[in-house]
N, CA, C and O of each residue as an XYZ file, in Angstrom:
312
protein
N      38.188   -117.228    -70.422
C      37.040   -116.469    -69.956
C      36.399   -117.217    -68.787
O      36.196   -118.429    -68.844
N      36.095   -116.492    -67.760
C      35.415   -117.084    -66.613
C      33.959   -116.648    -66.683
O      33.658   -115.454    -66.657
N      33.061   -117.614    -66.772
C      31.646   -117.275    -66.823
C      30.852   -118.289    -66.026
O      31.347   -119.358    -65.670
N      29.621   -117.930    -65.758
C      28.719   -118.823    -65.024
C      27.656   -119.419    -65.929
O      26.687   -120.004    -65.444
N      27.821   -119.281    -67.223
C      26.823   -119.799    -68.150
C      26.965   -121.306    -68.295
O      28.070   -121.842    -68.380
N      25.814   -121.977    -68.321
C      25.795   -123.428    -68.466
C      25.970   -123.860    -69.906
O      25.584   -123.160    -70.842
N      26.558   -125.022    -70.054
C      26.750   -125.650    -71.358
C      26.195   -127.061    -71.250
O      26.564   -127.808    -70.344
N      25.315   -127.428    -72.162
C      24.738   -128.770    -72.178
C      25.272   -129.497    -73.402
O      25.101   -129.041    -74.533
N      25.924   -130.639    -73.163
C      26.492   -131.440    -74.252
C      25.809   -132.797    -74.224
O      25.790   -133.479    -73.199
N      25.245   -133.181    -75.374
C      24.544   -134.454    -75.471
C      24.921   -135.147    -76.772
O      25.229   -134.498    -77.772
N      24.891   -136.478    -76.745
C      25.134   -137.250    -77.957
C      23.885   -137.220    -78.831
O      22.767   -137.337    -78.330
N      24.079   -137.064    -80.136
C      22.979   -137.084    -81.094
C      23.198   -138.241    -82.061
O      24.135   -138.223    -82.859
N      22.319   -139.260    -81.986
C      22.398   -140.364    -82.949
C      22.141   -139.860    -84.358
O      22.778   -140.301    -85.314
N      21.203   -138.934    -84.475
C      20.833   -138.403    -85.787
C      22.018   -137.708    -86.466
O      22.231   -137.862    -87.669
N      22.785   -136.944    -85.683
C      23.907   -136.202    -86.239
C      25.234   -136.955    -86.119
O      26.234   -136.553    -86.714
N      25.240   -138.040    -85.354
C      26.425   -138.856    -85.136
C      27.578   -138.027    -84.554
O      28.731   -138.154    -84.968
N      27.229   -137.177    -83.584
C      28.228   -136.350    -82.903
C      27.621   -135.804    -81.614
O      26.431   -135.972    -81.348
N      28.456   -135.154    -80.832
C      27.977   -134.466    -79.646
C      27.480   -133.087    -80.059
O      28.152   -132.384    -80.814
N      26.313   -132.698    -79.572
C      25.756   -131.383    -79.882
C      25.667   -130.561    -78.605
O      25.493   -131.092    -77.508
N      25.791   -129.250    -78.782
C      25.869   -128.327    -77.655
C      24.700   -127.362    -77.683
O      24.362   -126.805    -78.728
N      24.084   -127.171    -76.522
C      23.105   -126.104    -76.361
C      23.572   -125.212    -75.214
O      24.222   -125.663    -74.271
N      23.223   -123.948    -75.324
C      23.526   -122.960    -74.290
C      22.195   -122.476    -73.737
O      21.614   -121.534    -74.276
N      21.698   -123.101    -72.671
C      20.359   -122.803    -72.158
C      20.123   -121.326    -71.843
O      19.016   -120.826    -72.042
N      21.139   -120.626    -71.358
C      20.962   -119.217    -71.001
C      20.758   -118.327    -72.222
O      20.246   -117.214    -72.098
N      21.148   -118.800    -73.386
C      21.022   -118.031    -74.618
C      19.963   -118.619    -75.549
O      19.936   -118.293    -76.736
N      19.094   -119.481    -75.023
C      18.106   -120.182    -75.847
C      17.174   -119.233    -76.602
O      16.738   -119.556    -77.707
N      16.865   -118.078    -76.029
C      15.954   -117.139    -76.689
C      16.616   -116.356    -77.813
O      15.923   -115.852    -78.697
N      17.954   -116.242    -77.801
C      18.620   -115.387    -78.773
C      19.497   -116.096    -79.777
O      20.024   -115.463    -80.692
N      19.667   -117.417    -79.624
C      20.588   -118.147    -80.486
C      19.954   -119.461    -80.910
O      19.335   -120.154    -80.102
N      20.114   -119.799    -82.188
C      19.606   -121.078    -82.681
C      20.333   -122.214    -81.947
O      21.552   -122.176    -81.782
N      19.583   -123.207    -81.519
C      20.149   -124.332    -80.781
C      19.937   -125.618    -81.572
O      18.918   -125.723    -82.254
N      20.827   -126.598    -81.526
C      22.128   -126.531    -80.899
C      23.030   -125.544    -81.633
O      22.830   -125.260    -82.815
N      24.027   -125.026    -80.916
C      24.850   -123.956    -81.474
C      26.278   -124.395    -81.763
O      27.059   -123.618    -82.312
N      26.635   -125.620    -81.404
C      27.973   -126.142    -81.685
C      27.910   -127.660    -81.631
O      26.925   -128.239    -81.173
N      28.971   -128.292    -82.104
C      29.041   -129.746    -82.047
C      30.502   -130.181    -82.028
O      31.414   -129.355    -82.073
N      30.698   -131.470    -81.962
C      32.044   -132.035    -82.012
C      31.977   -133.539    -82.122
O      31.024   -134.167    -81.661
N      32.997   -134.114    -82.737
C      33.019   -135.569    -82.888
C      33.385   -136.260    -81.578
O      33.117   -137.448    -81.404
N      34.000   -135.513    -80.652
C      34.269   -136.026    -79.307
C      33.652   -135.060    -78.301
O      33.327   -133.920    -78.633
N      33.496   -135.528    -77.080
C      32.960   -134.674    -76.016
C      33.870   -133.473    -75.806
O      33.404   -132.344    -75.655
N      35.177   -133.731    -75.798
C      36.160   -132.669    -75.577
C      36.100   -131.617    -76.674
O      36.180   -130.420    -76.396
N      35.958   -132.058    -77.918
C      35.864   -131.122    -79.041
C      34.581   -130.291    -78.936
O      34.598   -129.087    -79.190
N      33.485   -130.927    -78.566
C      32.225   -130.199    -78.401
C      32.350   -129.163    -77.289
O      31.853   -128.046    -77.427
N      33.010   -129.523    -76.187
C      33.195   -128.584    -75.080
C      34.049   -127.398    -75.516
O      33.728   -126.256    -75.189
N      35.123   -127.651    -76.246
C      35.995   -126.585    -76.746
C      35.212   -125.652    -77.663
O      35.310   -124.431    -77.548
N      34.439   -126.231    -78.567
C      33.636   -125.422    -79.499
C      32.573   -124.628    -78.754
O      32.271   -123.494    -79.125
N      32.009   -125.212    -77.712
C      30.991   -124.517    -76.913
C      31.577   -123.285    -76.243
O      30.952   -122.224    -76.233
N      32.767   -123.420    -75.685
C      33.413   -122.288    -75.022
C      33.695   -121.183    -76.037
O      33.510   -120.006    -75.729
N      34.139   -121.542    -77.240
C      34.404   -120.545    -78.278
C      33.128   -119.794    -78.656
O      33.140   -118.570    -78.786
N      32.029   -120.530    -78.831
C      30.758   -119.894    -79.172
C      30.300   -118.991    -78.033
O      29.843   -117.874    -78.271
N      30.419   -119.462    -76.818
C      30.018   -118.675    -75.652
C      30.825   -117.378    -75.568
O      30.262   -116.315    -75.309
N      32.131   -117.460    -75.784
C      32.972   -116.262    -75.763
C      32.546   -115.269    -76.844
O      32.477   -114.065    -76.599
N      32.262   -115.785    -78.043
C      31.816   -114.916    -79.137
C      30.469   -114.268    -78.828
O      30.258   -113.092    -79.123
N      29.569   -115.030    -78.240
C      28.258   -114.486    -77.886
C      28.386   -113.350    -76.880
O      27.782   -112.291    -77.057
N      29.165   -113.563    -75.829
C      29.340   -112.531    -74.808
C      29.961   -111.292    -75.438
O      29.511   -110.174    -75.188
N      30.982   -111.487    -76.246
C      31.644   -110.363    -76.914
C      30.670   -109.606    -77.819
O      30.647   -108.376    -77.812
N      29.880   -110.325    -78.585
C      28.920   -109.700    -79.503
C      27.856   -108.926    -78.738
O      27.534   -107.792    -79.094
N      27.316   -109.526    -77.701
C      26.311   -108.832    -76.881
C      26.883   -107.530    -76.331
O      26.223   -106.491    -76.362
N      28.116   -107.594    -75.825
C      28.737   -106.399    -75.250
C      28.987   -105.337    -76.316
O      28.736   -104.156    -76.077
N      29.475   -105.737    -77.483
C      29.734   -104.787    -78.564
C      28.452   -104.115    -79.042
O      28.456   -102.938    -79.401
N      27.356   -104.869    -79.045
C      26.077   -104.336    -79.513
C      25.293   -103.644    -78.404
O      24.207   -103.117    -78.645
N      25.834   -103.643    -77.202
C      25.157   -103.000    -76.083
C      23.925   -103.738    -75.605
O      23.075   -103.157    -74.930
N      23.819   -105.019    -75.948
C      22.680   -105.822    -75.511
C      22.955   -106.363    -74.116
O      24.087   -106.737    -73.811
N      21.938   -106.409    -73.270
C      22.156   -106.978    -71.935
C      22.370   -108.488    -72.021
O      21.672   -109.192    -72.750
N      23.343   -108.960    -71.268
C      23.594   -110.399    -71.225
C      22.508   -111.073    -70.403
O      22.029   -110.501    -69.424
N      22.114   -112.283    -70.788
C      21.122   -112.991    -69.977
C      21.691   -113.318    -68.600
O      22.897   -113.500    -68.435
N      20.820   -113.385    -67.642
C      21.218   -113.761    -66.285
C      21.508   -115.259    -66.277
O      20.660   -116.043    -66.703
N      22.678   -115.678    -65.805
C      22.975   -117.118    -65.768
C      22.003   -117.853    -64.845
O      21.696   -117.393    -63.745
N      21.530   -119.000    -65.318
C      20.677   -119.842    -64.480
C      21.590   -120.573    -63.491
O      22.646   -121.082    -63.867
N      21.177   -120.616    -62.249
C      21.966   -121.312    -61.236
C      21.062   -122.237    -60.436
O      19.849   -122.043    -60.369
N      21.669   -123.231    -59.841
C      20.946   -124.133    -58.965
C      20.905   -123.520    -57.577
O      21.853   -122.846    -57.176
N      19.829   -123.739    -56.836
C      19.793   -123.261    -55.464
C      20.895   -123.951    -54.653
O      21.253   -125.100    -54.914
N      21.412   -123.237    -53.685
C      22.484   -123.795    -52.859
C      21.969   -124.992    -52.060
O      20.981   -124.899    -51.331
N      22.655   -126.099    -52.218
C      22.340   -127.304    -51.451
C      23.660   -127.973    -51.080
O      24.608   -127.967    -51.864
N      23.714   -128.534    -49.916
C      24.893   -129.296    -49.527
C      24.850   -130.646    -50.221
O      23.833   -131.339    -50.192
N      25.951   -131.011    -50.839
C      26.032   -132.307    -51.493
C      26.530   -133.333    -50.505
O      27.492   -133.090    -49.776
N      25.881   -134.474    -50.480
C      26.297   -135.543    -49.602
C      26.697   -136.723    -50.457
O      25.924   -137.187    -51.295
N      27.900   -137.205    -50.243
C      28.407   -138.339    -50.999
C      28.260   -139.581    -50.145
O      28.697   -139.609    -48.994
N      27.648   -140.603    -50.706
C      27.416   -141.851    -49.955
C      28.663   -142.695    -49.941
O      28.668   -143.780    -49.361
């Protein structure tokens, strides 16, 4: 699935794993919404949750949230 939705992955000392939040879906989904014992596992789980969310929204006829984007800026590497 190709999407523009952001995924935030952070380490949680309390949970002893990486936890995932989906900022664009913060109003409609309990956060964090996925986790993983490795960063890669958390990312994989995040994509699965994101795919399910998009599919569910579409099946229920709910409008998808507008993806948050950063304003266009030229990146300069030192």
